[in-house]
C-alpha positions, 0 to 999 in steps of 0.5 A: 281148206276143206280137203286140208281139214278131211286130211287132218281128221284122217291123219288123226285117225290113222295116227291114233291120236285120239285112242284111249281118249274120250274122243275114242268113238271118232275112230270108229265113226270115221273108220267104218265109212272109210272102209266101206269107201275103201272097198268101193275104191278097190273094186271100182278103181283099183289101186295104182301103188302096187306095194300098197295094193299087196299089203291091203290084200295080204292083211285082208286074208290075215283078218279073215283067216283070224276071224274064222279061227277065233269062231273055232277056237273061242266061244264066240260067234263069227260076227264077234270074231269079225269085230275082234279082227276088225284092225286088219279090215280097217287097212282098207281106209288107207284108199280114201286116205291116199285120195285125200292126200293127193287132192289136198296137196299138203305142203311139207311146211304145213305137215311139219307144222301139223305134227309139231302142233299135235305133238306139243298138245299131246305132251302138254295134255298128258303131262297135265293129266299126270301131274294133277292125277286126273282120270277121265271116264269114257262111255262108248257111244256104241256099246254104252260100256264105261272105261276109266282112262289114265294118262299112260294109256294115251297113244305116243305116236305123235310124240315119237315122231316129234322126238325123231323130227327134232333130233333130225332138225338138230343134225341138219342145222346144229342148232342145240335148241332143236336137241333140247326139244327132242330130249324134252319129248324123249325124257318128259314123256317116258318119265311121266308115263313109266313106258320102259319099252317105248323109252328103250326102242326110242333111244335105240332109233336115236342112236341108229340115226346118230351113227349112220354117219358118224364121221360127219356128226362128230360134233353132234355126237358130243353135243348130244352126250353133254346135253343128254347128260344134263337133262338126265340129271335134272330129270333125276333130281326133279322127278325122283318119285317118277324114276323110281318106279321106271327103274322098278318096272325095268328090273321086275320085267327081267323076272319073266325069265324066272318064276312068275310068282316072284313078279311084282309087276302087274304088266310083266305078270300078265305077259307070263300068264298069257305066254303060258296060256297060249303055249299050252294051245299053240299046237291047236292051229299052228299054221292059222293061229288061234284068232283073236278073242272078243272084249268080253272073253279077255278076262275070263280067259285068265279066271278074271285075274289078267286082261288079255292083249295079244299085242303084249306078247310081241312076235309071239302074240302074232304067232298065237293069234295068226300062226305061221302066216301072220309071222311070215307076213311080219317078217316081210314087213321087216324086210320091207322097211329095210329095203325102203331105206336104199330109196329114201336115204338121200331124201330130206328131213321130213321123209327121213323122220317118217322112215325112222318113225317107221323103223321105230314101230317095226322095232317096237313091234318085236315086244308088242306087234304094233306094226302087225296089229295096226296095219292101217297106221302102217300103211298110212306112214308108207303113203306119206313117205312115198308123197313126200318123197315125190315132192322132194324128188320133184324139187331137186329136179327143179334145183338141178334144171335151174343150175343147168340153165344158169350154167348154160346161160353163162356159157352163152354170154362168155 
């Protein structure tokens, strides 16, 4: 039981469930000791999984380069630069996570119940916060700085996993209730929080899943279209006030290809200003990038008008922050995810859910750099895919062995 609870804690941290909540400090309280433990494990016991070892070394090197570059190209100390690049070093926390996964021996059913419970809880809490216009104040235990948290800042990782999980469950069982659950997560979450990029990529991933075996799923395609239209029409009439800003955000984002002065959306305008700023400095360090500025510098870069977030620029942000080295690492991430499908395509519901969530994160990173900025999250998903794939493969072997034994018994008796 104790190992299961530790697994749940590390899972919550690695999947960023508590980020932008009043419990944000838990991530740091857990993350820092796990990194220290990961360093110890790396040098004392090594890493048995060669793929994981290669990615850990790769991201630590990227973190070191970004930290040094940040101290050179921004007015900040090397210590501040290392702090700004800490996400790359958190990748070492994946080693204790692997150990806990193995010791806890969590079953597929237990894990499915866990992601469903957290997913529904996350959607419910965020919906209530938005509906009643509740904002929360967060004061960091480490810095003492206060921040106002708004509902749309809350992470949506588990919500996205539930969208994919229920969709796969519908395709497997043909039970239309699961399709309804999937669309509730998809439409409800994105209408409430006006997350245009998440909504687009989630829809794209569902289409990829749906059409990867179009002949066998002809009935599913028809049902999906009918139910989607019903729920969209319902959402249009019931949440009209929220759909209007969603459409407005999409149209404003398209204006980034024109003049920044015409853009009314703050998010799109920030991306334009950041792009112009970093483009002017791109040739300062094309190989290693400019590094990542510390928190205190983010607003100062644009005369205090726009906050800086490298992830907002996607693959361009990767180039500006980590140069061609970072872009090459990201390309290898895409290649790894693509080739991984050949190994898992014959596996079951849970493995495919985790894999296509990884596909979602990878595609989404073209515009947000998520898979690159949060490498510990990237590796945590891969670890769980390998773990549950191994469980499913062993279960399949047992089924085959039993079938062979029964066949042999019949032949002997006859």
